[in-house]
Each structure stands twice: as C-alpha cells, then as structure tokens.
VMD Tcl script that draws the C-alpha trace (Angstrom):
set ca {
  {18.91 -6.73 37.99}
  {19.90 -3.36 39.39}
  {21.49 -0.68 37.23}
  {23.35 2.20 38.87}
  {24.29 5.13 36.67}
  {27.46 6.72 38.03}
  {28.46 9.30 35.40}
  {28.62 9.62 31.61}
  {29.01 6.00 30.32}
  {30.01 4.46 33.65}
  {27.30 2.15 34.94}
  {27.15 -0.77 37.34}
  {24.98 -3.80 36.55}
  {24.24 -6.03 39.55}
  {22.69 -9.46 39.25}
  {23.08 -13.02 40.49}
  {25.00 -15.66 38.54}
  {25.12 -19.26 39.71}
  {23.99 -18.14 43.14}
  {26.71 -15.50 43.50}
  {26.34 -11.71 43.35}
  {27.95 -10.05 40.34}
  {28.79 -6.38 39.99}
  {29.64 -5.63 36.35}
  {31.25 -2.20 35.97}
  {30.98 -0.76 32.46}
  {33.52 1.75 31.08}
  {34.92 3.22 34.31}
  {35.83 6.90 34.13}
  {36.63 7.58 37.79}
  {38.72 10.77 37.66}
  {37.77 13.74 39.86}
  {36.04 16.70 38.25}
  {38.22 18.84 35.99}
  {41.30 16.60 36.00}
  {41.08 15.44 32.37}
  {41.56 17.45 29.17}
  {38.85 19.45 27.46}
  {37.39 17.95 24.29}
  {36.50 21.31 22.81}
  {38.99 24.06 22.09}
  {36.95 26.91 20.64}
  {34.10 28.93 22.09}
  {32.79 29.40 25.60}
  {31.67 25.77 26.01}
  {35.24 24.60 26.60}
  {35.80 23.10 30.04}
  {38.15 20.53 31.55}
  {36.58 17.10 31.99}
  {34.70 15.57 33.58}
  {32.54 18.61 34.23}
  {30.82 17.04 37.25}
  {32.03 15.09 40.25}
  {31.30 11.44 40.84}
  {28.07 11.24 42.84}
  {27.73 10.39 46.53}
  {27.63 6.64 47.00}
  {30.23 5.91 44.32}
  {32.67 4.34 46.78}
  {29.98 2.00 48.10}
  {28.99 1.04 44.54}
  {32.61 0.31 43.59}
  {32.92 -2.02 46.57}
  {30.34 -4.24 44.88}
  {32.30 -4.57 41.62}
  {33.39 -8.10 40.71}
  {33.97 -7.74 36.93}
  {34.32 -5.01 34.32}
  {33.20 -4.65 30.71}
  {34.92 -2.31 28.25}
  {33.33 -1.06 25.02}
  {36.43 0.78 23.74}
  {39.53 2.25 25.33}
  {42.20 3.19 22.78}
  {43.04 6.38 20.84}
  {42.65 8.56 23.90}
  {39.09 7.62 24.83}
  {39.57 8.44 28.51}
  {35.84 8.97 28.96}
  {35.39 5.17 28.88}
  {38.54 4.09 30.70}
  {40.72 6.72 32.34}
  {43.84 6.38 34.48}
  {41.80 6.27 37.67}
  {39.64 3.50 36.20}
  {42.69 1.50 35.15}
  {44.21 1.91 38.61}
  {41.01 0.73 40.28}
  {40.80 -2.37 38.07}
  {44.51 -3.13 38.40}
  {44.78 -2.72 42.17}
  {41.75 -4.93 42.79}
  {42.62 -7.37 40.01}
  {39.11 -7.11 38.60}
  {38.62 -9.40 35.57}
  {38.02 -7.21 32.53}
  {35.87 -8.47 29.65}
  {36.63 -6.89 26.29}
  {36.87 -7.43 22.56}
  {40.02 -9.15 21.21}
  {41.31 -5.86 19.76}
  {41.63 -4.35 23.24}
  {43.06 -7.39 25.04}
  {46.77 -6.68 24.53}
  {46.32 -2.95 25.25}
  {44.65 -3.70 28.59}
  {47.04 -6.52 29.54}
  {50.02 -4.21 28.96}
  {48.53 -1.96 31.64}
  {48.49 -4.74 34.20}
  {44.82 -5.64 33.96}
  {43.35 -9.15 34.18}
  {41.82 -9.61 30.74}
  {39.01 -11.94 29.64}
  {38.73 -11.34 25.88}
  {35.66 -12.42 23.96}
  {36.19 -14.77 21.04}
  {35.06 -12.32 18.35}
  {32.03 -10.45 17.00}
  {29.59 -13.38 17.02}
  {27.02 -14.36 19.68}
  {28.84 -16.50 22.24}
  {28.69 -17.84 25.81}
  {29.29 -15.10 28.37}
  {31.77 -15.51 31.22}
  {29.04 -14.61 33.72}
  {26.40 -16.96 32.30}
  {24.08 -16.82 29.32}
  {25.26 -15.24 26.10}
  {26.75 -11.99 24.81}
  {26.41 -10.55 21.32}
  {28.86 -7.78 20.34}
  {27.31 -5.03 18.21}
  {29.71 -2.90 16.19}
  {29.76 0.84 16.91}
  {30.22 3.68 14.44}
  {31.63 6.58 16.47}
  {31.40 9.27 13.83}
  {31.37 9.44 10.03}
  {33.46 11.14 7.37}
  {36.98 12.35 8.00}
  {36.49 12.60 11.77}
  {35.84 8.84 11.91}
  {39.48 8.18 11.00}
  {40.53 9.53 14.38}
  {37.94 7.67 16.46}
  {37.98 4.30 18.21}
  {34.70 2.71 17.14}
  {34.51 -0.26 19.52}
  {31.53 -2.49 20.25}
  {28.38 -2.45 22.30}
  {27.04 -5.64 23.88}
  {23.71 -7.41 24.14}
  {23.73 -9.43 27.37}
  {21.29 -12.35 27.70}
  {21.66 -13.59 31.27}
  {19.65 -16.42 32.89}
  {16.71 -15.09 34.87}
  {17.53 -11.47 34.05}
  {16.20 -8.90 31.60}
  {18.21 -8.76 28.39}
  {20.34 -5.61 28.33}
  {21.89 -3.85 25.34}
  {24.83 -1.59 26.24}
  {25.30 0.41 23.05}
  {28.68 2.03 23.70}
  {29.69 5.11 21.73}
  {27.80 4.97 18.45}
  {25.52 6.68 16.01}
  {22.13 5.14 15.23}
  {23.47 2.75 12.60}
  {21.80 -0.16 10.78}
  {23.53 -2.55 13.23}
  {22.10 -0.67 16.22}
  {18.67 -0.51 14.61}
  {18.80 -4.27 13.94}
  {19.70 -5.01 17.55}
  {16.80 -2.91 18.82}
  {14.19 -4.11 16.31}
  {15.12 -7.77 15.81}
  {16.79 -8.79 19.07}
  {14.42 -6.61 21.13}
  {16.35 -6.11 24.36}
  {14.28 -5.58 27.48}
  {16.56 -2.67 28.40}
  {18.69 -0.61 26.01}
  {21.35 1.73 27.43}
  {21.94 4.30 24.69}
  {24.17 7.39 24.39}
  {22.26 10.59 23.68}
  {24.90 13.26 24.31}
  {25.05 14.47 20.70}
  {28.82 14.72 21.13}
  {30.82 16.67 18.59}
  {34.15 18.42 18.41}
  {34.74 21.97 17.21}
  {34.76 20.71 13.61}
  {33.05 17.77 11.96}
  {29.67 16.15 12.44}
  {28.18 14.52 15.52}
  {29.96 11.40 16.76}
  {27.15 10.18 19.03}
  {23.39 9.81 19.04}
  {21.29 12.69 20.32}
  {17.78 13.24 21.68}
  {16.14 12.94 18.24}
  {17.82 9.56 17.76}
  {16.27 8.41 21.04}
  {12.84 9.03 19.54}
  {13.76 6.87 16.56}
  {15.11 4.17 18.88}
  {11.88 4.21 20.88}
  {9.95 3.48 17.67}
  {12.14 0.44 17.00}
  {11.83 -1.41 20.29}
  {9.12 -1.96 22.91}
  {11.71 -2.13 25.68}
  {12.92 0.40 28.22}
  {15.43 3.03 27.10}
  {18.11 4.15 29.55}
  {19.92 7.25 28.33}
  {23.47 8.22 29.28}
  {26.37 10.42 28.10}
  {24.53 13.47 29.41}
  {25.95 16.56 31.12}
  {29.29 15.03 32.12}
  {31.65 16.03 29.26}
  {32.16 19.40 27.63}
  {31.49 18.15 24.08}
  {28.07 16.58 24.85}
  {25.46 19.37 24.59}
  {22.25 17.31 25.03}
  {20.54 17.81 28.40}
  {18.42 15.45 30.43}
  {15.54 17.89 30.18}
  {15.66 17.81 26.38}
  {15.41 14.03 26.23}
  {12.59 13.90 28.78}
  {10.64 16.63 26.98}
  {10.93 14.86 23.63}
  {9.79 11.57 25.16}
  {6.78 13.23 26.75}
  {5.83 14.85 23.44}
  {6.17 11.52 21.65}
  {4.32 9.46 24.25}
  {7.18 7.11 25.10}
  {8.21 8.68 28.40}
  {6.76 5.67 30.29}
  {9.56 3.58 28.69}
  {12.33 6.05 29.38}
  {14.78 6.39 32.26}
  {17.12 9.37 32.17}
  {19.05 8.76 35.38}
  {20.69 11.36 37.50}
  {24.27 10.59 38.46}
  {24.22 8.04 41.28}
  {20.63 6.93 40.65}
  {19.85 3.22 40.93}
  {16.92 1.28 39.52}
  {15.74 -2.30 39.48}
  {14.75 -3.99 36.23}
  {12.72 -7.18 36.02}
  {12.70 -9.73 33.18}
  {9.28 -8.41 32.17}
  {11.08 -5.09 31.43}
  {9.14 -3.41 34.21}
  {11.38 -0.93 35.99}
  {11.00 -0.39 39.72}
  {12.74 2.46 41.54}
  {15.06 1.25 44.30}
}
mol new
graphics top color blue
foreach p $ca { graphics top sphere $p radius 0.5 }
foreach p [lrange $ca 0 end-1] q [lrange $ca 1 end] { graphics top cylinder $p $q radius 0.2 }
display resetview
C-alpha cells in the first residue's frame, strides 16, 4: 500500500483489490490557499484557510482516484469536504463511501454514495472489512456545535491494516482500536485544534505519545500546519517522538509526500 499525504486530512491510499488498482481518497479539501473562511476570529493567528497550497503532484495523484471515503462532512466541516472536493467527486462520478448519517447529505449534492450499513464491523466495498470507530470532536458546550463523525479501521486482503482516525480526541474508543485491534498503520490527527473559546477539539502532540504507548504499529500524523486553528507543528511532534524513543515508528509527512507500507508494518520511502 502507498499512502500520499496531500494536505491536512486529505490522503490517498493506493492498493490492489481483486487485481485492480484502487485509489481511495480520504476527506478531500481541494480549495486553493486562502479561499475558505478563517476558523479563528481573535488574535494575530487568524488567517483565511487553507493556509498552504496543495503540493506539487496533486493533479497526478487525483488522476489515480477511483473511490472516496468521508469521515464527516456536515455542520460546515469544509476542511474534510469542501466545494472543490465535492465538485471533483461529482464531475468524475467517484463512488463515495460514508456512514449512513451522511448518505442523504452527499446524494443531495450529486455524489454517487455507497453508505456503510452502520457502526459494526462489516464487509468493505473494496475487499476485506471495515470497522467504523466513533469520533468525539470536542467536549463540553463546544461539542454541541461539532460534527463528530467516524474514523475507520480498514482490513484489506494482502495489505497492512490501516486506522484512519478522523477528527477526534483520544477517547476510550480510539484507545481500544489502537490497543486491542492493533492496526499496522494509524493515521491520527495531532493539530491540537481549538477555536478562540472552548477546549481543544482534536488530539495534539502529547496525545501522540500516549497513542504510541498503546500500539506497536506505525503512527502517521496529519492535521498539521494547514489550518489557522491547528497550532501543533511537525517539528513539535518529531521532537516529542525522539525524546520518547518512538520516532522509528512515526511518519510526519510533508504535504505531497508518499510512502509505501508493507503488511509487516515496515514503511519504505517511495
């Protein structure tokens, strides 16, 4: 399997299914830099989003897309599916895999929808099985305004198991997935996102250290340095991993970086 990190939560998983190449695009935010609203309103950190361009090679990567997977998309969560992402999926009639809650919302926007059956482990449209894992995208009063969504554990024939966490805090459900289901690769959000008021709504660098203690697999960290309300830097995560001795199991990709993962959870740069 190859994983290409495009920007923020947008990644491309490439693998073979029944002898055919699959390009699974996760949470496409494809808008140009600075064309989406700011997510902070006070202080000097406010900036229109996304705060970086899509990387070189994005067009070539998008040409390899055959399917899409959405973790959440309602209540204004443009950082996981924006207008440009919807247009791309609609114009190319890309089948979109999602939870039942999002099916009608996506279909109303002209997308080809393949809803999962519910929150239980189930056969996956691309082979193997998928297990949805509930997200908690903030606690307290701020949680009332958030779309919590689901992450997904993908168990594909002949491929490393991959857990795509989505937007979540380090909850008991996330801990259980890491410790009990033991994915070979876990793609986790470490941006430490927060608005001008309220607590964090996303994991941060310290949570990555806790996650590393729960699973022997490789951690791939995203949600970094692409949105104005995510203060965690790549350097901070790498430094913490080096201090804790788990940097050999960590990949903090730059935008546009691609890496190959084997079923033995050994990562090889491509």
